[in-house]
C-alpha positions as a Markdown table, in Angstrom:
| # | Residue | x | y | z |
|---|---|---|---|---|
| 1 | Met | -64.7 | 21.6 | 9.8 |
| 2 | Cys | -66.4 | 21.5 | 13.3 |
| 3 | Gly | -63.7 | 23.5 | 15.1 |
| 4 | Ala | -63.1 | 20.9 | 17.9 |
| 5 | Val | -59.4 | 20.8 | 16.8 |
| 6 | Arg | -57.6 | 24.0 | 16.0 |
| 7 | Phe | -53.9 | 24.7 | 15.5 |
| 8 | Thr | -51.5 | 27.5 | 15.0 |
| 9 | Ala | -48.4 | 26.9 | 12.9 |
| 10 | Gln | -45.4 | 28.6 | 11.6 |
| 11 | Gln | -44.5 | 27.4 | 8.1 |
| 12 | Thr | -42.3 | 28.3 | 5.1 |
| 13 | Gly | -44.9 | 29.2 | 2.5 |
| 14 | Asp | -43.8 | 26.4 | 0.3 |
| 15 | Phe | -45.9 | 23.2 | -0.2 |
| 16 | Gly | -45.5 | 19.8 | -1.7 |
| 17 | Val | -47.9 | 17.4 | -3.4 |
| 18 | Cys | -47.9 | 13.7 | -2.7 |
| 19 | His | -49.4 | 11.4 | -5.3 |
| 20 | Cys | -49.0 | 8.1 | -3.4 |
| 21 | Ser | -51.9 | 5.7 | -3.3 |
| 22 | Met | -52.4 | 6.1 | 0.5 |
| 23 | Cys | -52.7 | 9.9 | 0.3 |
| 24 | Arg | -55.1 | 9.6 | -2.6 |
| 25 | Arg | -57.2 | 7.1 | -0.7 |
| 26 | Trp | -57.1 | 9.1 | 2.5 |
| 27 | Leu | -58.0 | 12.5 | 0.9 |
| 28 | Gly | -59.7 | 11.4 | -2.3 |
| 29 | Ala | -57.0 | 13.1 | -4.4 |
| 30 | Ala | -53.3 | 14.1 | -4.1 |
| 31 | Met | -52.2 | 15.6 | -0.8 |
| 32 | Phe | -51.2 | 19.3 | -1.1 |
| 33 | Ala | -49.4 | 19.9 | 2.2 |
| 34 | Val | -47.1 | 22.4 | 4.0 |
| 35 | Thr | -44.3 | 21.0 | 6.2 |
| 36 | Val | -44.6 | 22.4 | 9.7 |
| 37 | Pro | -41.7 | 21.7 | 12.1 |
| 38 | Glu | -42.8 | 20.0 | 15.3 |
| 39 | Ala | -41.7 | 22.9 | 17.4 |
| 40 | Ala | -43.7 | 25.3 | 15.3 |
| 41 | Met | -47.1 | 23.5 | 15.7 |
| 42 | Lys | -49.5 | 24.2 | 18.6 |
| 43 | Val | -52.7 | 22.1 | 18.7 |
| 44 | Asp | -55.8 | 22.9 | 20.8 |
| 45 | Gly | -58.4 | 20.3 | 21.2 |
| 46 | Gly | -55.9 | 17.4 | 21.1 |
| 47 | Glu | -58.4 | 15.2 | 22.9 |
| 48 | His | -60.4 | 15.1 | 19.7 |
| 49 | Val | -57.5 | 14.0 | 17.5 |
| 50 | Ala | -57.7 | 10.4 | 16.3 |
| 51 | Ser | -54.7 | 8.8 | 14.6 |
| 52 | Leu | -53.6 | 5.7 | 12.7 |
| 53 | Arg | -50.0 | 4.7 | 12.0 |
| 54 | Ser | -50.3 | 4.2 | 8.3 |
| 55 | Ser | -46.8 | 3.3 | 7.4 |
| 56 | Asp | -43.5 | 2.4 | 9.0 |
| 57 | Trp | -42.5 | 6.0 | 9.4 |
| 58 | Ala | -45.7 | 8.1 | 9.8 |
| 59 | Thr | -49.1 | 8.6 | 11.3 |
| 60 | Arg | -52.3 | 10.2 | 9.8 |
| 61 | Ser | -54.6 | 12.1 | 12.1 |
| 62 | Trp | -58.2 | 13.4 | 11.8 |
| 63 | Cys | -60.8 | 15.0 | 14.0 |
| 64 | Ala | -62.7 | 12.3 | 15.9 |
| 65 | Lys | -65.8 | 14.5 | 16.1 |
| 66 | Cys | -66.4 | 15.3 | 12.4 |
| 67 | Gly | -63.8 | 13.2 | 10.5 |
| 68 | Ser | -61.9 | 16.0 | 8.9 |
| 69 | Gly | -58.3 | 15.1 | 7.9 |
| 70 | Leu | -55.8 | 17.1 | 10.0 |
| 71 | Trp | -52.2 | 16.1 | 9.1 |
| 72 | Tyr | -49.7 | 13.5 | 8.2 |
| 73 | Arg | -46.9 | 13.3 | 10.8 |
| 74 | Tyr | -43.5 | 11.7 | 10.6 |
| 75 | Asp | -43.1 | 9.6 | 13.7 |
| 76 | Lys | -39.5 | 10.7 | 14.2 |
| 77 | Gly | -37.2 | 12.0 | 11.5 |
| 78 | Leu | -33.4 | 11.6 | 11.4 |
| 79 | Asp | -33.1 | 14.7 | 13.6 |
| 80 | Gly | -35.4 | 13.1 | 16.3 |
| 81 | Thr | -38.4 | 15.3 | 15.5 |
| 82 | Gly | -41.8 | 14.5 | 14.1 |
| 83 | Asn | -42.7 | 17.2 | 11.6 |
| 84 | Tyr | -46.3 | 17.7 | 10.4 |
| 85 | Glu | -47.5 | 17.7 | 6.8 |
| 86 | Val | -50.6 | 19.9 | 7.0 |
| 87 | Pro | -53.1 | 20.1 | 4.1 |
| 88 | Val | -53.0 | 23.6 | 2.4 |
| 89 | Gly | -56.8 | 23.9 | 2.7 |
| 90 | Leu | -56.6 | 24.0 | 6.5 |
| 91 | Phe | -54.7 | 27.3 | 6.5 |
| 92 | Asp | -56.8 | 30.5 | 6.7 |
| 93 | Glu | -54.4 | 32.3 | 4.4 |
| 94 | Ala | -52.7 | 30.2 | 1.6 |
| 95 | Asp | -52.5 | 32.7 | -1.3 |
| 96 | Asp | -48.7 | 33.1 | -1.0 |
| 97 | Phe | -47.9 | 29.4 | -0.8 |
| 98 | Arg | -45.7 | 28.2 | -3.7 |
| 99 | Leu | -45.5 | 24.6 | -5.1 |
| 100 | Lys | -42.0 | 23.3 | -4.4 |
| 101 | Arg | -42.1 | 19.5 | -5.1 |
| 102 | Glu | -44.3 | 16.6 | -6.2 |
| 103 | Ile | -43.4 | 13.2 | -4.8 |
| 104 | Phe | -44.5 | 9.8 | -6.0 |
| 105 | Ala | -45.1 | 11.6 | -9.3 |
| 106 | Asp | -45.1 | 8.3 | -11.2 |
| 107 | Gln | -48.1 | 7.2 | -9.2 |
| 108 | Lys | -50.2 | 10.3 | -10.3 |
| 109 | Pro | -53.2 | 9.4 | -12.4 |
| 110 | Ala | -52.7 | 10.4 | -16.1 |
| 111 | Ser | -56.0 | 12.4 | -15.9 |
| 112 | Trp | -54.3 | 15.4 | -14.1 |
| 113 | Ala | -51.1 | 17.3 | -14.2 |
| 114 | Leu | -49.7 | 20.3 | -12.2 |
| 115 | Glu | -48.1 | 23.0 | -14.2 |
| 116 | Gly | -45.0 | 25.0 | -13.4 |
| 117 | Asp | -41.3 | 24.6 | -12.9 |
| 118 | His | -40.8 | 22.5 | -9.7 |
| 119 | Glu | -39.2 | 19.3 | -8.6 |
| 120 | Arg | -40.9 | 16.0 | -9.5 |
| 121 | Leu | -39.7 | 12.9 | -7.8 |
| 122 | Asp | -40.7 | 9.3 | -8.8 |
| 123 | Ser | -41.2 | 6.5 | -6.3 |
| 124 | Ala | -37.6 | 5.5 | -6.2 |
| 125 | Gln | -36.4 | 9.1 | -5.7 |
| 126 | Thr | -39.0 | 9.7 | -3.1 |
| 127 | Ser | -38.1 | 6.5 | -1.1 |
| 128 | Ala | -34.4 | 7.5 | -1.3 |
| 129 | Leu | -35.2 | 11.0 | 0.0 |
| 130 | Tyr | -37.5 | 9.9 | 2.9 |
| 131 | Gly | -36.5 | 6.2 | 3.4 |
């Protein structure tokens, strides 16, 4: 929001949605995010990034100046990298992004639903995939 932290990223154009309670509390709703490989992410203004290790496997980061959420980052995956999950709203151009998967779909509030033909994983399936 304030511009103290900026990034450039190469991404696939696909995004996922996480309905877990931590993402909903952090962002106020589900997290709509694009996976950006560690090697494809360049951050400027890193001195303004604040972070909190929010689980056994990942860290959430925000701008220390204005409080805007920046990304969810896997501390280290099976391949030794720490990929980023960057909210779709932070990209200047997101019109071509396609919804690929919902995770923790069984934790989604009954008051909303996402349409379309895409993968929907419940908590057990999500844990098996990322655990």
